[in-house]
C-alpha positions as CSV (number, residue, x, y, z in Angstrom):
1,M,21.3,20.3,6.0
2,F,20.9,17.0,4.2
3,E,20.8,15.0,7.5
4,A,18.2,17.4,8.8
5,E,16.0,16.8,5.7
6,R,16.4,13.1,6.0
7,N,15.3,13.2,9.7
8,E,12.3,15.3,8.7
9,V,11.3,12.7,6.2
10,R,11.7,9.9,8.8
11,R,9.5,11.9,11.2
12,L,6.9,12.6,8.4
13,L,6.7,8.9,7.5
14,N,6.3,7.7,11.0
15,A,2.8,6.5,9.9
16,I,0.7,6.5,6.8
17,G,-3.1,6.2,6.7
18,L,-5.4,5.5,3.8
19,N,-9.1,5.8,3.1
20,E,-10.6,4.2,0.0
21,F,-14.1,5.2,-1.1
22,N,-16.5,4.0,-3.8
23,S,-17.7,7.6,-4.3
24,I,-15.4,10.2,-5.9
25,A,-17.4,13.1,-4.5
26,R,-17.5,11.6,-1.0
27,G,-13.7,10.8,-1.3
28,V,-12.8,14.4,-2.1
29,E,-15.0,15.7,0.8
30,A,-13.3,13.2,3.1
31,A,-9.8,14.2,1.9
32,D,-10.6,17.8,2.8
33,A,-11.7,16.8,6.3
34,M,-8.6,14.6,6.7
35,L,-6.3,17.5,5.8
36,K,-8.1,19.9,8.1
37,T,-8.2,17.6,11.1
38,G,-4.6,16.7,11.8
39,D,-1.0,17.8,11.0
40,V,-0.7,15.4,8.1
41,H,0.8,15.6,4.7
42,L,-1.1,14.5,1.6
43,L,0.7,11.8,-0.4
44,V,-2.0,10.7,-2.7
45,A,-5.6,11.9,-3.5
46,R,-6.9,10.5,-6.7
47,T,-9.3,8.4,-8.6
48,V,-8.7,4.7,-9.1
49,C,-10.6,2.0,-11.0
50,P,-13.6,1.4,-11.0
51,G,-14.6,4.9,-10.0
52,K,-13.1,4.8,-6.5
53,Y,-11.2,7.6,-4.7
54,V,-8.1,7.0,-2.5
55,V,-6.6,9.4,0.0
56,L,-3.2,8.6,1.5
57,V,-1.7,10.8,4.2
58,A,1.5,10.7,6.3
59,G,2.5,12.1,9.7
60,E,2.8,11.2,13.3
61,V,0.7,8.2,14.4
62,A,-1.8,10.3,16.4
63,A,-2.3,12.8,13.7
64,V,-2.7,10.2,11.0
65,N,-5.2,8.3,13.2
66,S,-7.3,11.5,13.7
67,A,-7.2,12.3,10.0
68,V,-8.2,8.8,8.9
69,Q,-11.1,8.8,11.4
70,A,-12.3,12.2,10.2
71,G,-12.4,10.7,6.6
72,V,-14.2,7.7,7.8
73,R,-16.8,9.8,9.6
74,I,-17.4,11.9,6.4
75,G,-17.4,9.0,4.0
76,S,-18.7,6.1,6.1
77,D,-21.5,5.4,3.6
78,S,-19.0,4.9,0.8
79,L,-16.0,3.5,2.6
80,V,-14.4,0.5,0.9
81,D,-11.3,0.0,3.1
82,T,-9.1,1.9,5.5
83,F,-5.9,1.6,7.5
84,V,-3.4,3.4,9.7
85,L,0.0,1.9,9.4
86,P,2.6,3.0,11.9
87,N,6.3,2.5,11.1
88,V,5.7,1.7,7.4
89,H,8.6,-0.2,5.8
90,P,10.8,2.2,3.7
91,S,10.4,0.2,0.5
92,V,6.6,0.5,0.4
93,L,6.1,4.1,-0.8
94,P,8.7,3.9,-3.6
95,A,7.0,0.7,-4.9
96,F,3.8,2.7,-5.7
97,S,5.7,4.3,-8.6
98,G,6.3,1.0,-10.5
99,P,9.0,-1.7,-10.5
100,T,11.8,-0.7,-8.2
101,G,14.7,-2.1,-10.3
102,V,15.8,-4.7,-7.7
103,E,17.5,-7.9,-8.8
104,L,14.9,-10.5,-9.4
105,G,14.8,-14.0,-8.1
106,A,11.8,-16.1,-7.0
107,L,8.6,-14.0,-7.3
108,G,5.7,-13.8,-4.9
109,I,2.4,-12.0,-5.9
110,I,-0.5,-11.1,-3.8
111,E,-3.7,-9.8,-5.5
112,T,-6.4,-8.0,-3.5
113,F,-9.8,-6.4,-4.0
114,S,-8.7,-3.1,-2.4
115,V,-5.8,-0.7,-2.5
116,A,-5.6,-0.6,1.3
117,S,-5.3,-4.4,1.6
118,A,-2.5,-4.5,-1.0
119,V,-0.5,-1.8,0.8
120,I,-0.9,-3.6,4.2
121,A,0.0,-7.0,2.6
122,A,3.2,-5.4,1.0
123,D,4.3,-3.9,4.3
124,T,3.6,-7.1,6.2
125,A,5.4,-9.2,3.6
126,V,8.6,-7.1,3.6
127,K,8.7,-7.1,7.4
128,A,8.2,-10.8,7.6
129,A,11.1,-12.1,5.5
130,F,14.2,-10.9,3.8
131,V,12.7,-10.0,0.4
132,D,12.7,-7.0,-1.9
133,L,9.4,-5.2,-2.8
134,V,9.3,-5.0,-6.6
135,E,6.0,-3.1,-7.0
136,V,2.6,-2.3,-5.5
137,R,0.0,-1.6,-8.2
138,L,-2.8,0.5,-7.0
139,A,-6.1,-0.3,-8.8
140,V,-5.4,1.7,-11.9
141,G,-6.5,-0.1,-15.1
142,I,-7.1,-3.4,-13.3
143,G,-10.8,-3.2,-12.4
144,G,-10.2,-1.8,-8.9
145,K,-8.0,-4.7,-7.7
146,S,-4.5,-4.2,-6.5
147,F,-1.4,-6.4,-6.3
148,M,2.1,-6.4,-4.9
149,V,5.2,-8.3,-6.0
150,V,8.1,-9.4,-3.9
151,T,11.3,-11.1,-4.9
152,G,14.1,-13.0,-3.1
153,D,15.1,-16.6,-2.5
154,V,12.3,-19.1,-2.6
155,G,12.0,-19.7,1.1
156,A,11.9,-16.0,2.0
157,V,9.4,-15.3,-0.7
158,K,7.1,-18.1,0.5
159,S,7.3,-16.7,4.1
160,A,6.7,-13.2,2.9
161,V,3.7,-14.2,0.8
162,Q,2.2,-16.3,3.6
163,A,2.4,-13.3,6.0
164,G,1.0,-10.9,3.4
165,V,-1.9,-13.3,2.5
166,A,-2.8,-13.5,6.2
167,S,-3.2,-9.8,6.5
168,A,-5.3,-9.5,3.3
169,A,-7.5,-12.5,4.2
170,E,-8.4,-10.9,7.6
171,K,-10.9,-8.6,5.9
172,G,-11.9,-11.0,3.2
173,L,-10.1,-9.0,0.5
174,L,-7.7,-11.6,-0.9
175,V,-8.2,-12.5,-4.5
176,S,-5.2,-14.8,-5.1
177,E,-1.5,-15.4,-4.4
178,V,1.3,-17.2,-6.1
179,V,4.9,-18.0,-5.6
180,I,7.0,-18.7,-8.7
181,P,10.3,-20.3,-7.7
182,S,12.1,-19.9,-11.0
183,P,10.4,-17.3,-13.3
184,A,11.2,-17.4,-17.0
185,P,13.9,-14.8,-18.0
186,E,11.4,-13.0,-20.3
187,L,9.0,-12.5,-17.4
188,L,11.8,-11.1,-15.2
189,A,12.8,-8.7,-18.0
190,A,9.2,-7.5,-18.2
191,L,9.0,-6.9,-14.5
192,A,12.3,-5.0,-14.2
């Protein structure tokens, strides 16, 4: 039974899709339309700073595409950012919950103006180089911005950050990025 459940999770997370709105009311309405449109599972539907609403769904690629497009149609006048991400890296969703407890080395941080761009940057970064995803912080308590943190050896972190930055910069939503080759031990303890 355990193997069957794991296979179901793999099928479920074949793709994720997100819509980010600057209107809470429109976001809730769009979430309803997204869930009624396709065979998708709701992962997140909540407010984030500063008064935005985020809806994250998972499912098969076609169903996620349909759901995200339904949300875009409903909330197009308040849409901040959106994506459909097939074959999401398995470390991305756990990183939403805070630091993942990986052993820390060099640090790479990418800061963005939207939740969607931070998630895409995180997925792109961990697929581009052998790094661990430490955290993806989703616009709560940080003025609507988001950021992601990766760790590993310096060369891998630089490559990962470069790839993630390119994805965030495509939509003009990059705030800043940094690579810290040898972080202070106190900083590492604070991130763990």
